[in-house]
C-alpha angles and dihedrals in degrees: 000000000000124000089252091053092048088055097042094051097032095118090059093043090053090063106100092219093048112040126149092311093059092048092050089055089056093048089054094043131105121209123192112206116195109198128029099208135086097332098030093053099064093032094055093042092055093044090054096043090049092054107253101171100221130023125182117197123201123189134124098204134097129227114272131187090246090059095063094075090075113358096090099182091067129075138203089251091059097053108136094026121115109270092231091055091047093052091044088058091049091050092049090051090054099039120004090185093072116097107226124192119191126203114186097199142092118276100246127166095268094051093044092051089058102036100042091053089059096048132087093205134008125212115203104209094155126127107220137073099231094053092048090056093046090052092047092050092049093049093048091048093049094036092233118149115254129203108197123192135178135179135179134159103333098333128095132181135190134181139164124223120194115169091187086080115078098220098037117122122221131218091266091057087066102031114031113224093228095053117108111238125168110235106243098210123181090233091067105021103036127228138216105255099228092047093074088046092054095048094041091050090049089052089054091049092052091047092049091051090051093048095045096041090231124130134359122292131219089259110157094013138098110215114204129190128192103199092190091067099015089234118149131199134182121207121199111231118206119209112255107231089204096047109141091217107043106015093097093046110094098183131222101246135053 
């Protein structure tokens, strides 16, 4: 590490559990962020500020005035720009050392098969049910850790999927892919602005722990936040032995 890096990341390095070794893991890490909106904004900002070496952003949308109430990586001046380009600029302004790759496209199965395989951790910051399942399936298949977040109205959720662990459940163990759920998008349902910031920041925290090897993740749990009362709850999620996504995956770790 350079002297400038030692200074930039000094508050991480001062953590006894983290140190220089943990920071070096981040500098060598590659995070794939699917979605550059309310969740992706804070998640990507914290990944970059913390020193994750490579960040790939995937989103097909452009910045709109209605986004600015909650999508804090974007600005009024960048309305009309691709969201991935807008966030890339924000990340560069915070930490020009980070290598940022932008893909202005939808995260379909073909793209996920390629991009997930090249990542060390995936953050699902998308806003629709089909994409969440596609991301989950790709991460299980490639055995790449996944940090999945969701937020709508006053409710936020967070879970970690890591198919390298034998007993770990996946997203499909909790929400079956063939079930019919209405997508609760912010555009139609509304959302408290700081809620997406809270969940997105928590996604970044989980990803940083996975990349650094420090701390325990939310593996096997569904974390839920009610922002109206600031009550939290964690629900243990058992692995479904008949899950159509992860049942044939035996994992590499206990």
